[in-house]
C-alpha positions as CSV (number, residue, x, y, z in Angstrom):
1,M,-16.6,7.1,5.7
2,K,-14.4,6.0,8.6
3,N,-14.6,2.3,7.5
4,D,-13.6,3.3,4.0
5,I,-10.6,5.3,5.3
6,I,-9.5,2.3,7.5
7,N,-9.8,0.0,4.5
8,R,-7.9,2.4,2.2
9,L,-5.1,2.7,4.8
10,D,-5.1,-1.1,5.0
11,S,-4.7,-1.3,1.2
12,L,-1.6,1.0,1.7
13,S,-0.2,-1.5,4.2
14,Y,-1.0,0.6,7.3
15,T,-2.9,-1.2,10.0
16,V,-5.1,1.2,12.0
17,E,-4.8,0.8,15.8
18,E,-7.3,1.8,18.5
19,R,-5.3,4.9,19.3
20,D,-5.7,6.2,15.7
21,N,-9.5,6.5,16.0
22,W,-9.6,10.1,17.4
23,L,-7.1,11.3,14.7
24,I,-9.2,9.7,12.0
25,G,-12.4,11.3,13.3
26,F,-10.6,14.7,13.5
27,I,-9.3,14.3,9.9
28,I,-12.7,13.3,8.6
29,D,-14.1,16.5,10.0
30,K,-11.2,18.5,8.6
31,V,-11.4,17.1,5.1
32,T,-15.2,17.3,5.0
33,N,-15.2,20.9,6.0
34,T,-12.4,21.7,3.4
35,I,-14.4,20.1,0.6
36,K,-17.7,21.7,1.7
37,N,-16.1,25.1,1.9
38,K,-14.4,24.8,-1.5
39,T,-17.5,23.6,-3.2
40,N,-20.0,25.8,-1.2
41,T,-22.2,22.8,-0.5
42,K,-23.7,21.4,2.7
43,E,-22.7,17.8,2.0
44,I,-19.8,16.2,0.1
45,P,-21.0,15.5,-3.4
46,A,-21.1,11.8,-4.2
47,G,-18.6,12.3,-7.0
48,L,-16.0,13.5,-4.5
49,R,-16.3,10.6,-2.0
50,Q,-13.2,8.7,-3.2
51,I,-11.2,12.0,-3.4
52,A,-12.3,12.8,0.2
53,I,-11.2,9.3,1.4
54,D,-7.8,9.7,-0.3
55,M,-7.4,13.2,1.1
56,A,-8.2,11.9,4.6
57,C,-5.6,9.1,4.2
58,G,-3.0,11.6,3.0
59,E,-3.7,13.9,6.0
60,F,-3.6,10.9,8.3
61,L,-0.2,9.6,7.0
62,K,1.2,13.2,7.0
63,S,0.1,13.7,10.6
64,K,1.5,10.4,11.7
65,K,4.8,11.1,10.0
66,A,5.1,14.6,11.3
67,S,4.6,13.4,14.9
68,G,7.2,10.7,14.5
69,D,4.6,8.0,15.0
70,L,5.0,6.3,11.6
71,D,8.1,4.3,12.5
72,G,8.0,0.8,11.2
73,F,5.6,1.7,8.4
74,N,7.3,0.5,5.3
75,I,5.1,0.9,2.3
76,D,5.7,-1.5,-0.5
77,I,5.4,1.0,-3.3
78,D,5.6,-1.8,-5.9
79,A,2.5,-3.4,-4.4
80,V,0.6,-0.2,-4.4
81,M,1.6,1.3,-7.8
82,L,1.0,-0.4,-11.1
83,S,4.3,-0.9,-12.9
84,K,3.0,-2.2,-16.3
85,Q,-0.3,-3.4,-17.6
86,S,-1.1,-4.3,-21.2
87,Q,-4.3,-5.3,-22.9
88,G,-4.5,-5.6,-26.6
89,D,-2.8,-2.6,-28.2
90,T,-3.2,-0.5,-25.0
91,S,-0.4,-0.3,-22.4
92,V,-0.3,1.5,-19.1
93,S,2.7,1.9,-16.9
94,F,3.8,4.1,-13.9
95,A,7.5,4.6,-13.4
96,V,8.7,3.7,-9.9
97,D,12.1,5.2,-9.3
98,K,14.1,2.5,-7.5
99,T,16.7,5.1,-6.5
100,Q,14.3,7.0,-4.3
101,S,14.5,6.3,-0.6
102,A,11.6,4.8,1.3
103,E,10.9,8.3,2.8
104,E,10.9,10.0,-0.6
105,R,8.4,7.4,-1.9
106,L,6.2,7.9,1.2
107,D,6.3,11.6,0.7
108,A,5.3,11.2,-2.9
109,L,2.4,8.9,-1.9
110,I,1.2,11.4,0.7
111,E,1.4,14.3,-1.8
112,H,-0.5,12.2,-4.3
113,L,-3.3,11.3,-1.8
114,L,-3.6,15.0,-0.7
115,N,-3.6,16.6,-4.2
116,Y,-5.0,14.1,-6.7
117,G,-8.4,15.2,-7.6
118,K,-8.3,18.7,-6.1
119,S,-9.0,20.1,-9.5
120,E,-12.3,18.1,-9.5
121,L,-13.5,20.1,-6.6
122,M,-14.1,23.1,-8.8
123,R,-16.4,20.9,-11.0
124,F,-18.8,20.6,-8.0
125,R,-18.5,24.2,-6.9
126,R,-21.7,26.2,-6.3
127,F,-21.9,29.9,-6.4
128,I,-23.0,31.9,-3.3
129,W,-25.4,34.8,-4.0
């Protein structure tokens, strides 16, 4: 999972440094325990792997930002977010508010990474008897 998190962060324009390894390991344990506790399972279900990776990336960026160690990280939100895609009679677009500051866009990305897919956790929930 660590390599997937590093690759996902790279796709978000954050280059992982050697000093980030401990924090990534800590966050992997945190997200893994959160998902296992919410689903009452011993392992993360395969259907939640990508959600776990995004949650870990969100936790990582949130921790780095809170500690003031995210200086110089300028996410190109236009490169990450789809602005408009059309194929046949189907069109998909995501609005990117150009009036938002870089920090507001970063906060929105972190919030998305942390919360997208949380509702899917309940789909994998097992009851404890």
